C-alpha positions as CSV (number, residue, x, y, z in Angstrom):
1,M,-56.5,96.1,24.0
2,R,-57.6,92.6,22.8
3,R,-61.2,93.9,22.6
4,L,-60.0,96.8,20.4
5,V,-58.1,94.4,18.1
6,L,-61.1,92.1,17.9
7,A,-63.4,95.0,17.1
8,A,-61.0,96.2,14.4
9,L,-60.9,92.7,12.8
10,L,-64.7,92.5,12.9
11,I,-65.1,95.9,11.3
12,G,-62.6,94.9,8.6
13,A,-64.3,91.7,7.9
14,C,-67.7,93.4,7.6
15,A,-66.3,96.0,5.3
16,A,-64.8,93.3,3.1
17,A,-68.1,91.4,3.0
18,A,-69.9,94.6,2.1
19,A,-67.5,95.4,-0.7
20,A,-68.0,91.8,-2.1
21,D,-71.8,92.2,-1.9
22,Q,-71.5,95.5,-3.9
23,A,-69.5,93.9,-6.7
24,V,-71.7,93.8,-9.8
25,P,-71.3,91.2,-12.6
26,L,-71.7,92.8,-16.1
27,A,-72.4,90.5,-19.0
28,L,-74.7,90.1,-21.9
29,K,-77.3,87.2,-21.5
30,L,-78.6,86.0,-24.9
31,A,-80.5,82.9,-25.8
32,P,-81.5,81.5,-29.2
33,G,-84.7,83.2,-30.5
34,D,-84.2,86.4,-28.5
35,L,-85.1,89.5,-30.4
36,L,-83.4,92.8,-29.5
37,R,-85.0,96.0,-30.6
38,Y,-83.8,99.6,-30.3
39,E,-84.8,103.0,-31.4
40,V,-81.9,105.3,-32.3
41,A,-82.1,109.1,-32.7
42,L,-79.3,111.0,-34.5
43,T,-78.3,114.7,-34.7
44,G,-75.0,115.9,-36.1
45,S,-73.1,118.7,-37.8
46,G,-69.6,119.2,-39.3
47,G,-67.7,120.4,-42.2
48,V,-65.5,119.4,-45.1
49,H,-62.5,121.4,-46.2
50,S,-61.6,121.0,-49.8
51,P,-58.0,120.9,-51.1
52,E,-58.4,124.6,-52.0
53,G,-59.5,125.5,-48.5
54,E,-63.2,125.9,-49.1
55,L,-65.5,124.8,-46.3
56,T,-68.8,122.9,-46.9
57,A,-71.1,122.5,-44.0
58,V,-72.6,119.1,-43.4
59,G,-75.6,118.2,-41.2
60,L,-77.4,115.0,-40.2
61,R,-80.6,114.2,-38.3
62,G,-82.9,111.3,-38.2
63,D,-84.1,108.2,-36.4
64,V,-83.5,104.5,-37.0
65,S,-85.0,101.2,-35.8
66,L,-82.6,98.4,-35.2
67,S,-83.5,94.8,-34.8
68,A,-81.2,91.9,-34.0
69,R,-82.3,88.2,-33.7
70,V,-80.2,85.6,-31.9
71,V,-79.7,82.7,-34.2
72,E,-77.7,80.5,-31.9
73,V,-75.5,80.5,-28.9
74,R,-72.2,78.6,-29.4
75,P,-70.6,76.3,-26.8
76,D,-68.1,79.1,-25.9
77,G,-71.0,81.4,-25.0
78,A,-70.8,83.7,-28.0
79,A,-74.1,84.5,-29.7
80,R,-74.6,84.7,-33.4
81,L,-77.0,87.5,-34.4
82,E,-78.6,88.8,-37.6
83,A,-79.2,92.5,-37.5
84,T,-81.5,94.5,-39.8
85,T,-82.9,98.0,-40.1
86,P,-86.7,97.7,-40.6
87,R,-87.3,101.4,-40.5
88,F,-85.3,104.6,-40.8
89,N,-85.7,108.3,-41.7
90,L,-82.5,110.3,-42.3
91,E,-82.0,113.9,-43.5
92,I,-78.5,115.0,-44.8
93,S,-77.5,118.5,-45.7
94,I,-74.4,119.2,-47.7
95,G,-74.0,122.9,-48.2
96,A,-77.3,124.2,-49.7
97,D,-78.4,120.8,-50.8
98,Q,-80.6,118.5,-48.8
99,V,-81.2,114.7,-49.2
100,R,-83.7,112.6,-47.3
101,F,-83.8,108.8,-47.2
102,S,-86.6,106.8,-45.6
103,R,-87.7,103.2,-45.3
104,E,-90.9,101.9,-43.8
105,D,-93.0,98.7,-44.4
106,G,-90.4,97.5,-46.9
107,R,-90.6,100.7,-49.0
108,L,-87.5,102.7,-49.7
109,R,-87.9,106.4,-50.7
110,W,-85.5,109.3,-51.1
111,F,-85.8,113.0,-51.8
112,A,-83.3,115.6,-53.1
113,N,-84.0,119.2,-52.3
114,G,-87.7,118.4,-51.6
115,R,-88.2,116.4,-54.8
116,E,-88.8,112.6,-54.6
117,H,-86.8,110.3,-56.9
118,S,-87.6,106.7,-57.9
119,P,-85.4,104.2,-56.1
120,P,-83.3,101.7,-58.1
121,A,-84.8,98.3,-58.7
122,G,-83.5,94.8,-58.2
123,D,-80.2,94.0,-56.5
124,A,-79.4,97.7,-55.9
125,L,-81.7,97.5,-52.9
126,R,-79.9,94.6,-51.3
127,L,-77.8,96.7,-49.0
128,P,-76.4,95.7,-45.6
129,L,-78.9,96.1,-42.7
130,L,-81.8,96.6,-45.1
131,D,-82.9,93.5,-47.1
132,L,-79.5,92.0,-46.4
133,P,-78.9,91.1,-42.7
134,L,-75.6,91.9,-41.1
135,Q,-74.4,88.8,-39.3
136,M,-72.2,89.0,-36.3
137,T,-71.0,87.0,-33.2
138,V,-71.0,88.7,-29.8
139,A,-69.4,87.3,-26.7
140,S,-71.0,87.7,-23.2
141,D,-68.4,90.5,-22.5
142,G,-69.8,92.5,-25.5
143,R,-66.9,91.8,-27.9
144,V,-67.9,91.5,-31.5
145,G,-65.9,88.5,-32.9
146,E,-67.0,88.3,-36.5
147,L,-68.8,90.4,-39.0
148,S,-70.2,89.2,-42.3
149,L,-72.9,89.7,-44.9
150,A,-75.5,87.2,-46.0
151,D,-74.3,87.5,-49.6
152,A,-71.2,85.8,-50.8
153,G,-70.8,88.2,-53.7
154,L,-70.8,91.3,-51.5
155,M,-68.3,89.6,-49.1
156,E,-66.0,88.9,-52.0
157,L,-66.1,92.6,-53.0
158,L,-65.5,93.6,-49.4
159,G,-62.5,91.2,-49.3
160,Q,-61.0,93.0,-52.3
161,A,-61.0,96.3,-50.4
162,L,-60.2,94.9,-46.9
163,P,-57.6,92.1,-46.6
164,A,-59.1,91.1,-43.3
165,A,-62.4,90.2,-44.9
166,A,-60.9,87.9,-47.6
167,G,-61.7,84.8,-45.5
168,G,-65.5,85.5,-45.7
169,S,-65.8,87.6,-42.5
170,L,-64.2,90.3,-40.5
171,A,-62.7,88.7,-37.4
172,G,-61.8,90.4,-34.1
173,F,-63.7,93.5,-35.0
174,G,-64.3,94.9,-31.5
175,Q,-63.1,95.0,-28.0
176,P,-64.7,93.8,-24.7
177,L,-67.2,96.2,-23.2
178,F,-67.3,94.5,-19.8
179,P,-64.5,93.1,-17.6
180,D,-64.1,89.4,-16.8
181,R,-64.9,89.9,-13.2
182,P,-67.6,91.7,-11.1
183,V,-66.8,95.3,-10.4
184,G,-67.7,97.7,-7.6
185,V,-69.3,101.1,-7.9
186,G,-66.7,103.7,-8.8
187,E,-64.3,101.1,-10.3
188,T,-62.8,101.7,-13.8
189,W,-61.6,99.2,-16.3
190,R,-59.5,100.0,-19.4
191,E,-58.9,98.3,-22.7
192,V,-56.3,98.9,-25.5
193,S,-56.6,96.9,-28.7
194,Q,-55.8,96.9,-32.4
195,L,-57.9,96.1,-35.4
196,L,-56.3,95.2,-38.7
197,P,-58.9,95.5,-41.5
198,F,-56.3,97.0,-43.8
199,G,-53.5,94.7,-42.8
200,P,-50.7,94.9,-40.2
201,A,-49.1,98.0,-41.8
202,A,-52.2,100.2,-41.0
203,P,-53.6,99.3,-37.6
204,I,-56.6,100.9,-36.0
205,V,-55.8,101.5,-32.3
206,I,-58.7,101.6,-29.8
207,T,-58.3,102.8,-26.3
208,S,-61.3,102.8,-23.9
209,S,-62.0,103.6,-20.3
210,R,-65.3,102.7,-18.6
211,T,-66.5,103.2,-15.0
212,L,-69.4,101.7,-13.1
213,D,-70.9,105.0,-11.8
214,S,-73.8,103.5,-9.9
215,H,-75.9,100.3,-9.5
216,S,-79.5,100.3,-8.2
217,R,-82.6,98.1,-8.1
218,E,-85.6,99.0,-10.3
219,G,-88.4,96.6,-9.5
220,D,-87.2,93.1,-10.2
221,F,-84.0,94.0,-12.0
222,G,-80.7,95.8,-11.4
223,V,-79.6,98.9,-13.4
224,A,-76.0,99.8,-13.8
225,R,-75.0,103.3,-15.0
226,I,-71.7,103.1,-16.9
227,G,-69.8,106.1,-18.1
228,G,-67.2,105.6,-20.8
229,F,-64.7,107.3,-23.1
230,T,-63.2,105.6,-26.2
231,E,-60.6,106.9,-28.7
232,V,-60.0,105.4,-32.1
233,R,-56.9,106.3,-34.1
234,F,-55.8,105.3,-37.5
235,R,-52.8,106.3,-39.6
236,G,-52.7,105.0,-43.1
237,A,-49.5,103.4,-44.4
238,G,-50.4,103.8,-48.1
239,P,-53.2,104.2,-50.6
240,L,-56.3,102.1,-50.0
241,A,-58.8,101.0,-52.7
242,G,-59.4,103.5,-55.5
243,G,-56.2,105.5,-54.8
244,V,-57.6,107.0,-51.6
245,E,-55.3,107.5,-48.7
246,V,-56.2,108.3,-45.1
247,P,-53.1,109.8,-43.4
248,E,-54.9,110.4,-40.2
249,L,-58.3,109.7,-38.5
250,R,-59.4,110.2,-34.9
251,Q,-62.7,109.4,-33.4
252,T,-63.8,109.9,-29.8
253,I,-66.9,108.6,-28.1
254,T,-68.1,109.8,-24.7
255,S,-70.9,107.6,-23.5
256,T,-73.4,107.1,-20.7
257,E,-75.2,103.7,-20.7
258,F,-77.9,102.1,-18.5
259,F,-77.5,98.3,-18.4
260,D,-80.0,95.8,-17.1
261,T,-77.7,93.6,-15.0
262,T,-80.4,91.0,-14.3
263,R,-81.4,90.3,-17.9
264,G,-78.1,91.3,-19.4
265,R,-79.4,93.9,-21.9
266,L,-78.7,97.5,-22.7
267,L,-81.6,99.7,-21.7
268,R,-80.5,103.1,-22.9
269,G,-77.4,104.8,-24.1
270,D,-76.3,108.4,-24.9
271,Y,-73.2,108.9,-27.1
272,D,-71.3,112.0,-28.0
273,I,-69.1,111.2,-31.0
274,G,-66.4,113.4,-32.5
275,L,-64.6,112.7,-35.7
276,S,-61.7,114.4,-37.5
277,T,-59.8,113.0,-40.5
278,R,-57.7,113.9,-43.5
279,I,-58.2,112.2,-46.9
280,T,-55.8,112.3,-49.8
281,V,-56.9,111.3,-53.3
282,L,-54.3,110.3,-55.9
283,A,-55.4,111.1,-59.4
284,A,-53.3,111.7,-62.6
285,G,-50.1,111.7,-60.5
286,E,-51.3,114.5,-58.3
287,A,-52.2,114.2,-54.6
288,K,-55.0,116.4,-53.2
289,T,-55.8,116.4,-49.5
290,S,-59.0,117.4,-47.9
291,S,-60.1,117.3,-44.2
292,A,-63.3,116.8,-42.3
293,E,-64.6,117.1,-38.8
294,A,-68.0,116.2,-37.3
295,R,-69.9,116.0,-34.0
296,L,-72.7,113.5,-33.6
297,R,-75.2,112.9,-30.8
298,V,-76.8,109.5,-30.6
299,H,-79.5,108.3,-28.3
300,V,-80.4,104.6,-28.1
301,Q,-83.5,103.3,-26.4
302,A,-84.6,99.7,-26.0
303,R,-88.2,98.9,-26.9
């Protein structure tokens, strides 16, 4: 009997040790001067229902290059990044009309129904992610802490539309992507958070569930496959800027990501995004409500 008890204790200890060995730490690892580059492919379709009930089909396809440079890493471990879009090519169809925008080697071009139009000059080209970097702080758990634009004038305009941006940046913009502890294969972690860009009367509620599906070695680094589902809900409490009211908005994101656990970087991600919303426009004392729905497929690849 003693031998059986001892054997059981040894088996339990070995199982516990094996489980501890399988626990995987998930965290971003960023250093000053790091440059993150990704290629993004987009395809999507949807429709807009007018207040009169007419349906207009909408389509989107294209590819985008994203680049983010790590400016500094703060004492608390959060990294400050500047993100830009050096190249993109997007085609949008609205009913029978088609529009294409492209940017490469610093040149911005756009076309309407196959005909090229001259882009505006001067400050009109200083748009976020183009000539104007988007600044953000990102914690090691993936949470975006602050968002701002490298232009005080544009931030002032944004602050007039979003009360949360009145202080010069949008704080607490995201939620953690990774838990604060190592996780085992098959383990799920969940997050529920609120964003208040329009003030406390109109919260944006984000609910997410993510699971470590697998972890393997690929050469000298580890690769974690993470499956996720996120739901974003918003119910407006009153008119926003310009007399526009959003009574309801719902977004869902189903994702599969491959994360380099050794270097702390996203390798690849596939995202299936669904969106549905209702929009009410108040004009001349009359409220007119339209609705929209869309599906978007996004593929992200590190380079």
